[in-house]
N, C-alpha and C positions, 0 to 999 in steps of 0.2 A: 504494500500500500504506500503510495507516494506521500511524502510529507507536505505540509502546507507550503513551505518555501519552494519545493520542487514543482508543485502545482502552479505556483505563481510564476516561476521562471519559465515554465513551458507554456504559459498563456491560458491555463485552464481557469485561473482565478484572475479577476480584473482584466478582462480582455481589452479594455480601452487604454491600458497602459502601453507605452511604446516599448520596443525592444531595448532601446537605450535605457529606459527607466529600470527595466528588469536587470540588465547587465550592471547598472550602477548600484543597485541594491546589493548584489553579491560582492562587488568590488569594495564598496564602502564598509559592508559588514565585516568582510575578511580583514580589511585594513584596520578597522577599529579593534577587532579581536586580537590581532597581532600586536598592536601598540599597547593595548590594555594588559595583555600577558607580559609583555616586556617591562612595562611600568611596575606591575605587581611583583615581578621577579626581582626588580632592583630595590623596591621599597620595603619589602616585608621578608621576614624569615620564612624558612620552609614550613614551620608549624603554623604560622599565620596564613600562609598561602593555602595550606590544607583546609583550614577553617573557612576561608573565603571561597574555595572551589565550588561548593553547591550554589552559590549566589551568582556565579558568572553565567553569561549566556552560553549556550552550547556552541561548540565548533561545528560548522556544517561539514557533513561527510563528503562533500563534493566541492569542486572548484568552479569558478565562473567559466572556465574553458571547457567544462564538461557539457555545456548546454549550447544549443544553436543560437540562443538569444545574443550571446556575445558576438558571434560571427554575423548574425543578421544586423545587429546594431552597427557594427563597423562597416559592413557593406552598404547599409542604408545611408549612413552618414557620408560615405564616399560618393555614392550616387547623387545625393542631395547637393554636395559641393560641386560635382560635375554639372548638374543641371543649372545651378546658380551661376557658375562660370560661363556656361554656354549661353545663358540668357543675357549676360552683360557684355560678352565679347563683341557683338556688332556695334555696341555703343562706345567702345573704348576710344576710337579716334576723336569722336565728338567730346567725350569727357576730358580727354587729354588736351584738346584745343581750348576748352573752357578753362582748364587749370592753368595753361600757359598764359592765357589772356589775363586771368586774375593775378598771376604771379608778376607779369609785366606791369600791370597797373600799380600793384603794391610797391614794386621796385622803383617805378618812376616817382611815386609819392614819397618814398623814403629818400630818394636822391634829392628831390626838390626841398624836402625838410632839411637835409644836411647842408645844402647850399645856402638856405636861408639862415640857418644857425651860424654857418661860417661867415657869411656876409655881415651879420650883426656883430660877431666877435671882432672881425677885422676892422670895421668902421666904428666900433665902439658906440653903436646906436642903442637907443633904448626902445624897447618894444612898447607899442601902444596897447594898453589893457582896456578891456571894456569897463563900463562903469560898475557893473556887477562885481567884476573881479577886484576892482580898486576898493569898493566898499568892503568886500570880504577880507581883503588884506588889512584894512584899517581896523576892522573889528577883532582880528586875531592877535 
């Protein structure tokens, strides 16, 4: 008779969960149990560990690689990435052109700012501040 976890991983329970969720359950559970046992082993004596043993969650008698959920999850994720990439590939030249346009605009603005700052420094000019900025400067 399969255990509850085995039934979940094989999709007999909660069929609306994705293969990735099923695979993550096993991965996270096994990782948690590994780290918990390691921590208990370093923090407590053998006698205390024996006393705590009945209160620990059981170690699953199988690994996440024993089920097709892991393979399905990895394959589905790979296929999804391929579909997403295929959907955006025709748009790449346009996206790239827009990116270059924006970059050039920012670059020109930055250069104009640097020239204005340099001009003010060289000619020892004072910058004209708006009345709001002057009032704020006086109040502080």
